[in-house]
N, C-alpha and C positions, 0 to 999 in steps of 0.2 A: 558267287563271284562278287568282289567288291566293285562299287561304282568307280568312275574315273578318279584318279588321284589328284591331289592339289598341284602336282607338277605339270599337269596339262593346263592349257589356257582356260581360265575361268569362264563359265557360262553366265551371261548377263541375265539373271532371273529377277524380273521386276513385277511380274503379275503371277500371283499364286491362286490357282483354283482350289476351292475347298468344297468337298462333297459333304453336305450337311450345313444347316444354317441356324443351329441352336445357340445356346449361350457359350459353348466352347469356341465356336467360330467368332461370335461377337466379342469375346475377350481377347482375340488376336488383334483387335483394331489399333490400340495404342502402339503396340510393338511394330505393327506394319507401317504405321506413320513414321515412327522413329527410324526404321530401316529403309524408308523410301520405297515400300512395296505396296502394290494395290491388290486387293482381295476380290476375287470373282467367286460368287457363291452359287451352288446348286442346292436348292431347298424347295420343299413342296408348297409352302404358304408365304404370301406376302407379309404376313404378320410375324413370321419367325424372327427372332432377335437380330441375327446377323444381316438381315436385309437392310437395316438402318445404317450400317457402316460399310456396306459393300460398294466397290466402284461399279460393279455390274452384277446383276442377279439373273440366273436362269431358273425359272419356276418349274420344277419337276421333281418327282420322287427321287430319293437318293439312289435307288436301285435302277433308275432309268438310264441305261447305257447309251442310248441315242442322245439323251440330253448331255451326258458326260462327253460325248464326241463334240458337241457344240461348245461345252466348257473348255475342252482341250484346244479348240481353235482360237480361243480368246485369252489364253494364258500360257506361261512357260513351263509350269510344273503343276501337278495335282497332288494334294494331300487330303487327309480325311479327318472329319470331325466325329464320325461314327463308323461302325463296321458293318452296317446293314446293306451291303452292296451285292451286286450280282457279279461275283468274281470271274466266272467263265466269260461273261460278256465283256468285262473290262480287259480281259486277257487279249481279246481280239484288237482292242485299241492299243495295247502295249506292243503287239506285234507290228502295228502300223507306225510305231515310233513315239507314242504318247508316253511321257515321263511321269511315273507315279512314285511318290515318296511318302511312306515306305513303299518299296517295290512290292508288286503283287505276290511274288514268291515268299515274301516275309509274312504276308497276311494269310496265305493259304493254310498253314498249319494251325492257325489259332482262331479262325472265325467260328468254327464248330467246336463246342466245348469238349466233346469226346476226343476230337483230333488234337485239340490243345493239350488236354491231359496226356494223351499218348506222346505228343512231341516232348513235353516237359519230362516225362518218364524216360524217353529215349535218350535225352541228353544228360541224364543222371541227376535230375532235380527231384526233390521230395514232394510228393503230392498225396492227397487222401486216396484210399482205395476206391476204385471206380470201375464201372462197366457200362457199355451201351445196352439199352433195353427198349422194349416197346410196351405200350399199355397192355396189349394182349399177354405178353410174357409175364408182366407183373401180376395180372389177374390170375393166371394159371399157376404161377410159382411166386407168391408174394414173399417179401423178406420176413424173416423170423425174429429179427431184432430191431427195435426202435429205440430212439429216433434215428431217422435216416434222411438223406437229402436227395431230392429229385429235381432235375433241371431240364428245361427244354434245351436242345443242343444249339439252336440258333435264336437270335433276336431277343435275348433276355437282357434287360437292363433295369436299374433302379428297383430291384425286387421283383420285376415281372419275369415270369418263367422260372423262378426258384421257389421250391416248396420244402419246408422242413416238416417232415411227416413224423408224428409222435405215436401213432397207433394205426391199426389195420383199417379202422373206420375212416380216418382222414385220408389214407391212401386210396381207398375205394372212391370216396367223393372226389378227390383230386383227379383221378384217372378219367372221370366222366367227361372232362373237357379236353382230354389229351389223346383221344383214340387214334388219331392219325399222325401224331407229332413224334419225331425222333427224340428219344429221351436219354438222359445220363443219370445213372444212379450212383451215388457216392457215399462214403462213410461220413457220419456226423462227427465233427471234431469238437470236443469240449475244450475249446481254447481258453487260454488265460487272457490273451489280448489279440487284437487284430492290428497288423502293421501294414505299411505300404511304403513304396519308394518309387520315385520318378527317375528314369534313366534315359539319357540322350546319347545318340551316336551320330557322328558326321559321316560324310561320304568318303572321308579319308581313314575312317576307323577310330577317330578320337572318341572317347567315352567320357561323359560327365554324369556324376551321380548327385542327386539332391539328398538332403538329410532324410533319414528314416523317420517316419511319423507313426503315431498311434492313431487309429481311427475307431469310431463307434458306429456300428450299423444297427439300425432297428428296422424290423420288417424288411431286411436286406437292402435298406437305403442308408447311405452315409448320413449320419447326423452331425458329427463333428470330427475335427482333426486337431491333434496337438503335435507341434513341431518344436524341437526334435523329440522323438520318443525316448522315455527314460528306460533304457535297456542296457544290459551289460555289453562291454566292448566285443565280446565273443559273438553275441547275437548280431550286433551291427555288422561285424566282419562277414558273418554268414549271409546276411541279407544282401550286402553289397556284392559278394561273390556270386550270388544267385542272379542279381540284376545284370552283372557283366556277362554271365553265361547266356542269359536270355538274348540280349541285344547282339552279342557276337554270333551266336548260333543262327539267329534270324537274319543277320546282316542288315539290320534295320538302319535306315537313314531317317531320323526323326526322333520323336520322344515316345516312351512306353511307360505305362503305369502298371505296377505289379503289386497285387494284394496278397498278403500272407497271413497265416495263423502262427501264433506262438503258443505252444502247449505248456501246461504246468511243469512238464519235465524239461522245458527248455528247447524242445524240438521245433524247427521251422518247417512249415509246409506251405507250398505255393497254392494259393486259392485260385486266382484268375489273373490274366494279363490282358491289357488293352493297348492296342497299337496307336496311341493318340494321347493328347492331353487328357487329364483325368481329374475327377473331383478331389481326390486326395492331394492334388498338387495346386489347388487354388490359392493356398496361403502364399505361394511364391510370387503372386502378383504384387504384394505389398511387403513381403518379408525377405525376399532374396534379391541379390544383385541383378540376376537375370531371371525373369519369370519363365514358367514352363511354356507359355505361349510365344514369347520371344525366342526361346530355345528351339521350339518346333520350326519357326520360320527361319532361324539361322541355319538349322541343319538342312532343310529342304532347299534353301537358296544358296548353299555353299559358302556362307559366312563362317568365320571362326566361331566355335561354340563359346558361350558366355560363362561367367562364374556363377555357380549355384549357391554361393555362400549366403548364410543368413546375415541380415543387416541389423538384427536385434538378437538378444539372447534366445528368444523363442517366439512362438506365435500360436494362437488358437484360431481355427476357422470353423464357423458354425453355419450350416446350411439353413436358409430360410425356406422351410417347406410349407406347402399349402396344408391347412388343417380344416378347410371348409370349402364349399363351392360358392364362389363369389366373383365379382369383377372389381374388387377393391384394389387400390394401389398401396394400401396400408401406410399412408404417408405419416400418420402420427407415430406408429411404432418405429418406422425407419428413422424418424427425427430423434426419438429417444435413444436409439442405438447409436446414431451418429454423434450424439453428445457424450458418449463414453470416451475416456481418454485413449489416445493412440489407436483409434478404431477407424476402419475403412468399410463402408457399406457399399456393396455391389448389387444393384437392382437390375434384373435382366429385361425389364420392360414387357413382360408377358401380360396379355390382356385378360387372362382367365386363371383363376386359382381353383385348384381341386386338391383333395387330400393326397399328400405325398409328392406333389409336383414341386420341382425345384424352381423357386421364384427369385432367389438371390442368395447371397452369402455375406457374412461379416467376418472380417479378420481383425484381430487385436494383437498388436505387437507388445511383447512382454520384456521387462527387465529381468535380470537373473534372479532377483529376490522374489519376483512374481511367479516364477515357474512352479513352485509347490502349490500355488493357488489357482492354477489353470482350470481345474474342474469347477471351482467356485465362479470364475469368470464366465465359463460356459453356461452355468446355471443361471447367472444374472441375465445373459443374453436370451436364453430360452424363456425365462420368466417374463421378459418384455414381449417377445415375439408370440408366445403361445399363452396368452392370458386365460387361465382356467382350462388350458388344453394340454399342458406339458405332462 
């Protein structure tokens, strides 16, 4: 069922609760200020990035529903920075009248990766072949063809919980740490490129789509994004149709990130969907009329959705990932990056670096004649950020 239409008196939403206090919540700050909104954050640690920008903070794990009840008492609506929540416990709050956006019924089919795959298949969207498995089942009946992909069904992110298995020995070693964990086994897709799209939907059913982008994943962590992706019109149309189907079928109010595979044969397969702002949409902060973070707030607060149009011919976004264990703020490298033309450096203020941790990102706005050299610009950024490590 759709949420109340715009024909009804608008709800004055001025305090938004956010479950999660990482960089995704932190990047909502400027948009919240512009829209006259205060952010109330539920997050485990006082050092989490969004604590610095919050009007109020409740220090508690994101799955602590009792803390979320306190959050609800101090805000008008609750949205999500991540999906590591206790959904049944939150449902009790929804019954009591707490407003979640996206609604919990939209989260239910997608928090578990097997259930997400099943939902996508049920609504007619193309996905890799998959099945639910246990470690015991894989030991007794191991796959006969490799490579193959194994995922934990819950709580995987930034490469955690995803394993590309290339032989029987790797499978056996991986299962040693997954004995009691529900698992998803799926076909390995030898893709040509990985694509992504951000899609927003309002409480009235209005849908806004951002440009389709190309992404590069290494060790299942996003390394960079090029916007827009250089793809045929037919591929773009198919990706946009998939995005519309996802947000309409889920009846989402908010923004959704959708990751996809493009095969050498031109087939599109949905990889994963995230019911929140997403790494593949960070370029929108500097490159689009309305950032994904502003769009999320506009949707949940019942403002009209903003334009997703690019304000330049294109952009590259490069994640600044940790490559060592340290407490450095990498000021010299950030200064070098900031000196590049048309460059915006976003530093998340994290106090500890470790390999693979997202510490910040860089966006470079491109002119039309620079689009063919986007890969070289990415290499230039990575040569500065990863001296001797890229």
